[in-house]
N, C-alpha and C positions, 0 to 999 in steps of 0.2 A: 583413292584415300577417301575421296568427298563420299563415294557410296557406303563406304565402313562408318563414316561418322554421320550419315543420314540414318542409316539402319540400326546405329546405338540408340539415336535419339528418338527413333520411332518406337524401339523396344521399351528404351524407358518411360515414354509417354503411355505406352500401353500399359505397362505395370503400374504406373500410377492412376490409371483408372480404372484400377480392382480394388480400391478402397472398399472394406467390408462395412455394409451397413448394421444396427443393430438387428439381433433374429427374434426381438419380442418388441414389445410395445415401449414407446418413449415418452409415455404420460403416467400420472400418477393415478393410484385409486388406492381408497381406503376401504376397509371393511365397515360394513354396515353397523349400526349401533347394537350393541350386544352379540354379535354374530362371532362365533369360535373362530379363530385364526386357523385351524384346521378346515373348516368350510371354506374359508376364504380362500386357501391354497388350492382348493380341489376346483372352485369356481374360477380361479385364475386360471388355472390349466384347461378346463373345458372353453373359456371364452380365449385363450390362445389358440387353440386349435379351431374355433368356429372364425376367427381372424384371419388365420391362415389361410383357411379354405376359401374363404369369401374374398381374398385377394387374387385368388387365381396363379397367382405368380410370385416368386421370390424377388425381393429388392435386388439382388445382386446379381441374379439371372438376367433382370431388365436393363441394368446399369452395363453389364458386358457386351449385351446383343446391341444396345445402341452406340455405345463406344466402338463396336467391331463395324457396324453399318457406316459409320460417318467417317471412319477411315479409311474404308475400301472407297468409298464414294471420293473421298480425298487424293486418292492414289490415284485413281481413274483421271480425274480431273487433272492432276498433277502432270501424268503422264502424255495426255492430249495437249496441255499446255508446252511441255518440252518436246513434243515432235513441231508443234508449230513454230517455237523459237529458234529451233535448231535443224541440223539436216540429217542427224545419224541417232542410232538407236542409243547413243551412250547420251544424248540429251533428253530422250523420254526416260530414261533409267532415273535420270538426275530428278528429273521434274516429278516421275512418280514417288521417289523417296520424300521430296519435299513436299508434296501433295499428303503423302502417308502422315508425315509429321503434322503437319496443320490439319489434316483431318480427324487423326488421333487426340489432339489437343483440343478441337472442337467436340469432339465425341465423348470426351473428357465430362464436359459441362453439359452434353444432352443425357449422358448417362447419370450423372448425378441428380439430374431435375429428372428423369424418370423413376430413380430410386427413391428420391422423396416423394414423390407423388404415391408410390405403393406402399411407402411407410404411413403416409398420413391416411391411407384408406383402409391399412391395417388398424392403425389408433383408432380411427373412428367406429370400425368394426367392435374392438376390444372395447371401449368404453360403453357400445349400446349395449352389449353384453352382461358387462359387469353392471351397469346401472340397472338394468332390467332384473338382476338378481337381488337387488337391494342394496348392493354396495354404493359408497360415496365417493364422488368424481369432485377433487377439489375444484371450486369457482363456480360450481353449479349446485342451486338448492335443490334440496329433496322435497318431494310433497309430503306434505304433512297430512296424516289421517286423522289429526284432531278438529274438532269441529271449530269455526271462527268464534271467534267471542261475538257474543249477542251486544247489539249497539245498545250505546248508553241511551237513558233517558233523559229528555233537555231539562235543565234547572228550573224549579219554580219560579213563578214570576215574583216580582220584586214586592215587599208592603206596598199596599195602597192600591195596588193595581187593579182595576174594575175593566174585566171585557165589554167590549161596547157591542 
């Protein structure tokens, strides 16, 4: 009965680690001033492709890989602990099950962090691409190509002033 409970908990924890991440940018970008929306949509498509290729990996794949790796390590440690605490294969199986659950739960956090890192790299690449095409990134000032205003002349001297 204990092994069935451990397996059910491990399966539940593994499934919770498969939460999906956005398959696109998680940042806002606005069209550049005077840019037609159709051009903006095309640039958005190009920049999504660029960002995807620059990360070299899908966030969900990274999360799943890290979760599985940590769960396997937890199961191995649990099995060793079970053998050291008990004298039968049953103790090893129970320890492996408990280690699998603990490792999967720890792996969920590691997988989530990994997928967040991939998403952050994706967002940076996407913003760089869209900005280079003249689009606006909220929170960032765009470079103005108008010349800076000329400095003002100083005011005239007060009446009755004579220079020395």
